[in-house]
N, C-alpha and C positions, 0 to 999 in steps of 0.2 A: 690631323692626326691627334689622338689623345691616349692617355694611359689610365687604366682603371685601378682599383685598390688591390687587385690580385696581379698587377704588373702585366696585364695583357695590353698589347699595343693595337689600337683600332685605327684603321686607315680608310678614309673615304676617297673613292676613285670614280672615274667615269664608267667603270665596269662593275660597280657594286661595292660592297663593304668587306674589308679584310680584317681578320683577327689573328694576331701572331704573338707567341710567347717566346721571349728571347732565351730563356733557360732550357725549356723543354723542346723548343723548335716546333711546337704544334702550330698548325696553320688551318684556318677555316675561312670559307668564302660564302658570303650571303648575297643573294640576288633577288630581283623582283620575279615573282611567279604569278602569272595571270590567273592560275587556277587556285591559288592560295591567298585569301584575303589577309592572312596574317604575315605575309612576306613584306619586303621593302616596297615603299610606294614607287620607287624608280631606281634604275641603275645609275642614272646621272647624278652623282652625289657631289656636293660642294664643300661640306664641312661635317665634323663629328665632334661631340663634346660629352664628357663624363661628369655628371654633377656630384655633389657631396654625398648623395644617397646611393651612388653606384649605378644610376640609370644612364643609359647611353642614348643621346639625342643625335639624330642624323638628319642633315639638311639636304634637300634635293634641289637641283637647279630648276626643275619643272613641276614637281608634285608635292611641294610642301615638306613637312617634317615627319619622320618616323621615330618611334620610341621603342627601345628595347630595355625591359626590366628583367635582370637576370634571376631575381627571386620570385617573379610573378607566376611563371608557368610551372606548377608543381605536379601536374597530372598529364599523362599521355592521353590524347583525345583522338577517337575514331569517329568519323562523321561522314554522312553522304555528301559527295561533291557532285553537283549536277553537271559539271564540266569534265568530270573524270570518271570513266566507267570502272576503273580499278579503285573503287572505294565502297563503303558500306551502301547497300541497296536502299535502306530506309533508316531514318533516325529514331523511330519509336521502338526502343529495344525492350524485349520481354524475357529473354532467356540467354544465358552465357555458359560456355563450356570450353575448356582447353583439354584436348585429348592427349594421349600418352606420347604422341609425336610432336607436341608443341603447337599443333594447329588450333586456331581460335575459331570457335563456332558461335555465331550470334543470331538468335531468333528475333525477328522483328514482327511487328503487328501488321505492317502493310507491305513488306518487301520480302517475305519468305525467309529462307535460311541462308546465312552467309558463312563462308569458311575463309579464314586468312592464313596463308602460309607465312608464318612470322619470319622465316629465314629469307624467303624470296620477296616478300611483300605483296604477293599476288592474291587478289580476292576472287573467290568462286561463288557464284550466286545460284541457289536452288530455288526456283520460283514455282508458283502454282500453275497448273495446267490440266488438261483432260485426264480424268481418272483412267488408269491402266497404262500410262506412259511410264517406262522404267526410270526415267531421269527427271520426272516432274512430281512436285507435291500436289496435293489436292486443293491447296489454298495458300495464299500469301500470309494468312493470319497464323503465325507460329508463336507458341507460348512457352515451350519447354524442350530442352535437349539433355541427353544423358548418354555417356559412353558405357557400353556393356563390356563384359570381361573378354569377349572375342574381338573387341575393337570396333564393333558396329555402333552406330549412333541412333538412339531412339529419339523420335521427333513427335511432339504433342502439339496439336493445333486446337484452335478455339471453334472451328466450324467442322462439321462432319464431312468425310470420315476423319476421325481425330487422331489415329495412331498410325505411325509409319516408321520404317527402319531404313537407314542409309548405310550402305557398305562402301566405306571411303576408298578402297582400292579400285573399285570399278565405278564409283559414283552412282550405282544403281539404287533406286528407292523402291522399297516394297511396302505397299499398303496392306496393313494387317486387317484381315477380315474377321468378323465375329465380335469385334469390339462394338459396344453400344454406340450407335451413331448419334444419339441424343446427349452424349456426355462430353462436353468440352473439357479439355485437360488444362490444369493449372501448373502442375509440376510433377517431376519424378523423384523417387527416393530409393537408393540402394540399401536394402535391408541386410542385416548380418547373416540372415539365413540364406542369402543368395537370391531371394525374391526381389522383384522390382515392384514398388508400391507407386500407385498413380493417384494423385489428388485431382478430383474433378468436381463438377458442380451438381451432378444428378445422383450418382451412387456413392458419393463421399470418397471412398478409397477402394480402388481395384488392386488385385494382387496377381502379378505374373509369376508363374512357377519358375523355379531355378533353371529348368531346362528350356524355358520360354515356349513350351508347347501347349500350355493350357492356362486358363484363368482359374485361380483358386477362389474359395468362398470369400466374398468381399464384405466390407463393412457398409451396411446400408445407410441411406440418407437419414433414416429415423431408426434409432436403436433404443427401444423402450420409450422413455419420455424425452430423450435427447435428440437434437437435430444436428447431424453431422454434415449437412449440405454445404457445398462450396468450401471444402477444406483447402487451406492455404499453405500449411507447413506441417512437416512430420519430423519427429526426432526419437531415436532410440537412445535412452540414457545409459549410463554405466551400470545401472541395476537391472536393465532389461525391460524397463517400463517404456511404453510408447506414448508420446505426447502429440496430440492432434490439435492444431489451431485452426479455427474456422471463422466464419463471419458471425457466428452466434455464441462463441465462447471457447474455452480451453478445456480439453479432456485428457485425463490420465488413464491409460489402458494397461492391462497386464499383457504378458506375451501371448495370451490366447485371445486378445482383443475384447476382453471383458472390461467394462467401465469400472475403474476404482474410485475416481473422483471427478467431479465436474466443477468448473470454476466460472463464475459469471461476475460481471462488473456491477457494483452498486454505488450510486452517487453519494450515498450516506455513510459508506464504510470504506475508509482509506486503505484497509488491509486486503481488499479484494483485488482481482486482476484489474489493471488500469483501463482496459477497454475490452469489449467483446469481440472485436475484429483483430485477430492475431495474424500478423504477416510473416513472422519468422521466429523459430525457436532454436536456441543454441545451448550447449553445455560447455562452459568455459574450462580452460585447463585447470582451474582451481576447483572444479566440480560443482560450480554454481549453475543453476538454470536461469536463463535470461530470455525474455520475450519482447519482440518488437510488436507494436500495435499501431493501428491507424486511429488517431484521435487521442491516445493516452500515453504517448511517448514510449519509453521502455520500462520494464519492471523486472525485479529479481524475486524469485520464489524461495521461501524459507521452508526447507523440507521438515524442520523440527516442529513448527507450529502451524504450517499450512497457510501462512500469510504472505503478502506481496509488499515490496517496497517500490514506490513509483519515482521515476525521474522524467521530468517534463521540461517545458520551456521555463518554468519557475526555477528549476535547478540548472539552467543554462543551455539546454538543448536548443538547436536552431528552429525546431518545429515539433509539434506533437504528432504529426503524421510521420511515422518511421517505418521503413520497409525491410531493412536487413541489418544484421549485426555480424561483423567478421572480426576475429581476434588475431592480432599480430604476435610476433615472437616475444614482445615485451609484455604481453598480457593486456595491452590496450585494445579497446573496441573501436572499430570504424563503422559508423552508422549512416546509412543513406536516408534522407528525409525529403520533405517537400520544400526545404529551404537549404539545399546544399548537403555537404557531407561534414561530419564532425568526428574528431578523435576524442574518445571518452575513457578516462582512467577509472576503472571500477573500484579502486582502492581509495584514491584521494578525491574522486568525483570531479576532477578538473576536466574542462571541456575546451577544445580548440576547434574553431569553425573555419570552413573553407567554402568559397563561393565561386561565382563565374570568373571573377578576376584572377583566381588561382588556376584557371584552366579547365574548370568543370564544364560539362556539356550544357548544363542548365541548372537552375536551382531545384527543378522538379525531377525526382527519380521515380522508378517504377517498382511495383511488387515483382518478385521472382527473378529480377534482373540483377543477380549478384553471383560471384564465383571467386574462389581463392585457390590458386594452383599450388603444386608441391614446393615451389621455390619461395612461397610467401607473397607472390604478386597478387594483388586484389583487383577485381573488376566490378564496376557498378554501371548499370545502364539506366537511361531515363528517356525523356521525351525528345531529346535533341542529340542523341548519339551515345557514345560509350567512353568511359574513362578507365585507365589502368594505371597502377602505381605500385612501387615497393615502399611500404611505410618507413623503413629505415633509411631510405634514400631521399626523403623529402627534406629539402634544405630551407630553413627559416632565415629570414633577413636579420642579420646580427647588427645592422647599422642603425643606431638610434637617430631619430630625426632632430634637426635643429628647430627649436620652438621660439616663437616671438610673440609679443603683445603688439598688435597693430594699432589699436585705438581704444579709447574709453568713450562710451556713448551715454549721454544723459537722457532723462525722461523726454525732454523736448527735442530729442534727436541731435543735440549739439555734440559734435565729435571733438575729442581731444587727441590729436596724434601724439604718440609718446614713443620715446626710445627706452630700451632696457635700462632700468635703474633710475629713471626720471622721478622727481618729486612733484606731485600735483596738488595744488591748493584749491579747495572747493568750499562754497558757502554752505550754510546749514541746510538750506532747502534743496541742495544738490546731492541728496543722499540716496537716490535710486540710480544705480549704475549698471551698465552692460560692458563687460570686458570682451573684446574681440581678439581671438588668438589665431595663429597659423603655424603650420609645421612644414618645413622645407624637406619633404620626402615624397617622391613622385612615383613610387612603385605602384601603389594603389591608393592615391590620395584620398579617395572617397571613404576609405576604411581606416584612415588615421584616427587615433583616439586622443582625447585631451583630458587633463585634470588640472585643478587649481586649488590653492589654499590661501585664504585671506586672513593673515595673522591679525588678531584682534577681534575676529568675528567667528570664523570657522573653528570647530573643534577637531575635525579630521579633513582629509583631502576630499574634494568633490570630484566624482567621476562624471565627466560630461559626455562620455561616449563619443559619437562622431560629430557632436555639435561643437561649433567653434566659438560659442558665446557662453559667458557665465553671467547670470543676472543676480544682482544684490539689491534688496529694497529695504527702506527704513533703517539705514545705517545711523547709528548714534554719532554725535560729535566726538572727534578723537583722531588718533593716528592709526593707520593701517598699512600693512605691507603685503603685496600680492606676489605669490610664488606660483609658477606654472611649469608644466611638463607635458610631453606628448609621447605617443607610441606609434610605431609604424604598423602596417597591416598585419604583421606577424606577432605583434604584441611586445616588441622590444622597446622599453621605455627609456627616454632621455633622463639625464640627471635634473633635479629640480633647479629652477633658475629664478632669482629675484627679478621680477618684472617691473615693479613700480612701487613708490611710496606715496600714500595718500594722506592728506590732512583735511578734515572737515571742521570748519570753524564753528564754535558754539554760538547759540543765541544769547541775548543779554542775560536772561534769567538762568542760563547755564554756566555763567562765569563765576569764579570763586568769591569775588568781593560782593557780588549781588547776593549770593547765598548767605554770607556772613551778616550782611545788613538785615536780610529777611529773618534770620534766626534771632538776632538781637530784638527786633520789633516783636516777634512772637513771645520771647521770654518776658519782656516787660508787660505785654498785654495779658499774659497768663497770670502774672503776679497780681495785677489789679483785679482781674476776674476772681482770683482765689479769695481775696479779702472780702469782696462783696458776697461771695458764696458762703463764707463762714458765718457772717452776720445773719443771713437768711436761714441757715441751718439751725442756729441757736433758737430763733423764734419758732421754728417748726418743732424742735425738740420739746419745748415747753408745752405746746399744744398736744403733742403725742403722749406726754406723761398723763394728762387728764384722761385721754382716751383709754390708756392702759388700765387705769384704776377702775373705770367703769367696766371694761372688758373682763378684768379679773373677777369681779363680783359675778358677772354672768357665767363665767366658766365654772366657778365653784357650785353655782346652782345646777348647772348641767351635769357636773360630776355626781351630785347627789341623785339626780334622776337616773343616770347610767348605772349606779350601784343597785338601785331598785330593779332595773331591767336585767342586770346580770344574775341576780338571785332568781328571778323568774325563768331565765334561760337555763340555769343549772337544774332546776326542777324538771324542766322539759327534757333535758339530756338524760337525766336519771331514768325517766320513764321510757325513753327510747332504748336505752341500754337493756332494761328489763325485757322489752319486747324482742330485742335481738337475741338475747339468751334463750327465750322461749322458742324462737324460730330455729336456733341451732339444735335444741333438743328434738324438735319435730323432724328436722332434716336427718339427724342421726338415727331416729326411730324409723324413718322411711328407708334409709340405706340398709339398716339391719333387717327390716321386713323384706326388702327386695332380695337380699342375700339368702334369707331363709326360703323364700318362694322358689328362687332359682335352684337352690340346692335340692329341694324336694322334687322339683321337676326333672332333675338330671337322671335319677335312677330309672324312672319310667321310660324316659327317652332311650336310655341304653338298652332297656328290655325290648323296646320296639325295634331298635336296630338289630339286636340279636335274633329276634324272631324273623325279621325280613331276610336275614342271611340264611336262617334255617329253612325258610320256605324255598329259597333258591336252590338249596342243596337237595331237599327231599322231594321237590315237585317233579311229578312225572311229565307234565306238559310244560317244558321250559319256555316254549314260545309264548304261552299265554300268561305266564307269571313273571317273565323277565322285566317287562316294561313297568308294570305296577310296582313290583318290589324295588326297582331302581328309583322310581319317584318317591317311594316311602323313605328310602335310604337318603336321598338328596335332601328331602324336607327335614328329616330327623337330624342330619348332620348340620344343616343351617341352624336349626333350633338349638342343637347342642353347642355350636360355636357361640351363639348369642348368650346362652346360659353361662358358658365358661367366661365370656367377656364380662357379663354382669357380676359373676362371683369375684373375678379379679378386681373389677372396679370397686365393688363393695368392700373387699378386703383392704384395698389401699385407703379408701376414705375412712374406714373405721379403725385403721391402724393395726389390722390383724395380719398384714403381710410381713413376712420375715425375709431379710436379705442374707443369703449365705455368701458373705463377702470373701474375696480372695484376690490375689493379683491376677489381672486379666489382660492378655495381649489382644488389644482391640483389632489389630490388623489380621491376626490369625482367625479370630472369632468372626469377623466380618467377611473374610475370604470364604470361610466354610458356609456362611449364610448365602453368599452369592452363588457358590457352586451348587447348593441345594436348590436354588431357584432357576438355574439355567434351563432345565427341561421345560419349566413353565414358560420361560421367555421364548424358547424355540417354538413352542406350540403356537405363538402369535408372531413368529418370524422376527422376534426382537433380539437385540444384542445388549449384553451387560458388560460394560468396560470398568474394570476395577484397578485402582492404584492405591497403594498403601505405603506409608513410611515405616521405618524400623523404630523400635523403642517407643511404641504407643501404648504403654501399660497404664491401666487405671485400677483402682481398688473398687470392686463391685461384685455383683452376683451375675455370673456368666449366663445363667438360664434366663434371668430377667432382661439382661442386655440383649440376649438372642431374640426374646420376644419383641423388644423395641425395634431391632434391625429387621426382623421378619415383617413387622407391621408396615414400616416405611418402604421397604423394597417391594412388598406385595402391592401396596398402593401405587407405587411408581409404575409397575408392570400393568396393573389393573386399569389405570386411567390413561395409559399411553396407547397410541394407535399402532396398528400392524406396521412392521418394517421400521420401527423406531429404535432409538438407543437410550439406554439408562446408564449414567455415569455414577459410580460409587467410589468415593475417595476418603482416605483417612490420613491425617497428618498432625504433627505436634507444632503448636504455635505459642508465641508469648501471650501471657494473659493480657498484656496491653493491646494486643491485636484482636482480642475476643470480646464477647458480650458478657463474660463472667463479671460478677460484681466484686470479687475478691480473689487474690492469688491462692493457689492450692497450698503453698508453703513459702515462707519468706526466703528460703534458700534457693528455690527453683520455681519461679512463677510461670509454669507452663500449663497449657490446656491442650487436650486432644479434641480435634474438631473432625466430625464425620459429616459428609454431605451425600445426599441422594438427589441427583439431577435428572429430570426426564424431559421428553419432548411432547408431553401430553396437552390436555385441554387448558391448563393454567388455572389460576384461582382469581376470581373477580374480587374487587375491593369489598363488596358486600359479604362474600363468603369468607374473606380473611378475618372478619370480626368474630365469626362463630366457629372458626376452624377447629379448635381443640375442645369444643363443648360436647356434652353427651347427646347421643341420638340426633346428631345434626346431619341433615341431608343437604349436600351442596349441589350447585347447579351442574357440576361435572358428573358424567355418567361413565360406568365401566364400558370399555370398548369391546370386550369379548363375552358379554352376557354374564359376568360375574356378579355376585351379590355383595352387599355392604351393610354391617349392623349399625354403623354410626358411633361405635365405641372405641375403635382402634386408636385413633389419634388422642382421645381423652386418656386412655390407659397409657399410651406412650408418654404423654406429658407428665403424668403422675409418676411413672417409673423413673424417668430421667431426673425429675426433681428429687426423688428419694435418693438418687445417687449424687446429689449435690450439683447437678448439671442444669443445662437449659436447652430448650428446643424451640425452634421457630421456622417459619417458611417465608420464601420470597418468590414473587412471580411478576412477570411483566404484564399480566392480564390474561384475558381469555385467549386460548389457543397459542400461548407463548411459553408454555412449559412452566414447571415448578421446581424449585430447589428447597429441600428440607435440610436444616442444619442442626447438629447435636454437638454440644460442647460439654466435656466431662473433665474433672480435675485430673491432671497427670500425676502418676505416682513416682516419687523420687527413686532412682535406682538404689537398691540395697538399703532403703530407709524403712524403719518400722512404721506401720500405719497408725495414725492417731484419729480418734473419733471425730475431731473437728474437721476432717477432710470431707465429711458428708453432713447433711442436715440431720438433726437428732430430734427426739420427741419433744425437746424443749421448743423447737421451731413450730411444728404443726401437729403434734400429737401422733405422728406415725411411729411405728415400732421398727427398729433397725436391728 
């Protein structure tokens, strides 16, 4: 007889083991059961003992020792017993359901469908048989179960015919005809509309109507460029969006099953979904979307920026193959994996792992095999049965283990048996040590954990995990103290304990008196060397003085020669400056001549345009004149735009352009420009996304700024493909974050930055060098047949710089899109404008 820590009295008898509590008068009897390998080894018992960790040891007269660990079995286990027909028919579990009457339905891969009456403990098996039998399934390979609103049970199998319906009151099974026989079923989902959605491998998602009389239009395996084949999980979130997880990625659909977004894993981008094989999707009570994956652990989706955060084995998960996420009443997640089950706190990211020694069916669990009932009880199935548990009823072992240092092992395997607190003397060459530890806790001894701290060497505690050895190499001479501690299988740690004190004797040259002697010898030796060195330096100095005299004379001669060369160089620079001035005069004459020619061509072109419009109006035969006049108008318009660009470029270069400056709200001006270009974008199925800050005021000419914005937005649309997006943003930033060379005002150093980002053909490194030059044709071509004069970016740069700003472009290269940036000096609120806000004629000759 023995008494445990909770005052239970355990009695070993010849008729089994008895357990009695003297205060509550509770009584329990344990006996050997030949059908249960977890029962007592024998009923003929001779002794019983409770150790310090609370484990009960029972000795049998004939069959050895049995062990009972009260904190070991944390999970209810359902498993096939070949000696008991009243058990699960097969251990490979694929689907789980508890109906409204509390009956547990278990779908197995090789044993059909099982129903457990949890009140009576009776199992009913529904097995495969000939098609047409009312009480038989078509196959034993069952993958999914779902209770309908009328109480009937829908059954999905992996071999055709795949869909059946069980009526529990009569046990009649109806095979549903008309369902595609080539579509194995993975899972069912009850939609808010009353429909039942069916995930399968061939048509992706089938939809049963709310009255269950017809199939509604389904989501095909291929929708556009997306592959929905072999869908594994479905979720309707609180906003009405539908999330579909497949073997090929994750998809977000609207309520009409149109694809809103598609998410795919990228090994080079940690913000993408952690794996393309999505096994389960859930929305937590906090409103967060979480996804279990095979190969990528679990991940959380950020609705604001469309990114994912990953949690894998690196963050403490037991395995990267995860199959289900169920949330308990405390907000913690219970996750099934290929290495047991774990409890995960989504706030603190703490992980607690559970394995076979805690009562799990196996370390490997299965897809689709999970369920949570209305009472909070959770079910997970795997390759060797089914587990159920209430998360709040799992008891962790509160008893810390007793830890001890058993021995110290040297490099040559010499052992020093030690007792706690012993002092060990070691020689200098005995500085590679292995400390062997043990913990007296036998609930799950293989999962006990150890830690140690060697004072005088370690900075922090060493976590040894399940290893019972701590290895230290190359220890210096000196004194050390070893502290140890251990944790039981549930992570309850013992207090730290001083295990041993070590002293490693120093070598001869490491002793203090030897070091004093060595320092003395070095001091006297250095003094003698110093005297010898001083005499040698004096001799060398005299020789150097002679060398310096000769070198000085040579330098003076070289200086005279350099003075002559400088005079010759000055004459050359003066001639070069005269040539540069003549070139500037020629360039100015060229620009003025170009402006005059363009101006004289403008009026005849407008006359041509006018007459082409008149021909269209007065022509009797519209069909014969429409196309020629349209070509005339298009050619004349292109020529007129080129002439206008030439005139504007010439005006800027010659300083003839005048800026009508005023306070301009860049956000409003840019928004108007975007709205004017939406029709052009829609003609190419393009989208323009605009975002602007408040208080983005600059001092400038709104008409000229509008020309700048039109040029850059037109280029973004012109060189972007069909079905692409252009992002236009404006925001106020600090001048220290910008590329401006000086602040706009010492009291408020702010800059307004405008960006135009596209998904177009990008700019090569070669094109980037000539981007803002005149008449430059780049390698990128318009995608809609538009034309380009080659002057737009040159004019844009000139106008931006007239406003005291800067413009530049960035691109990842060919076919990687382009972003243009403009930065303009911000205007202080309610502050008068001063001329130094912008460039003046003193800078470059332009007129403001």
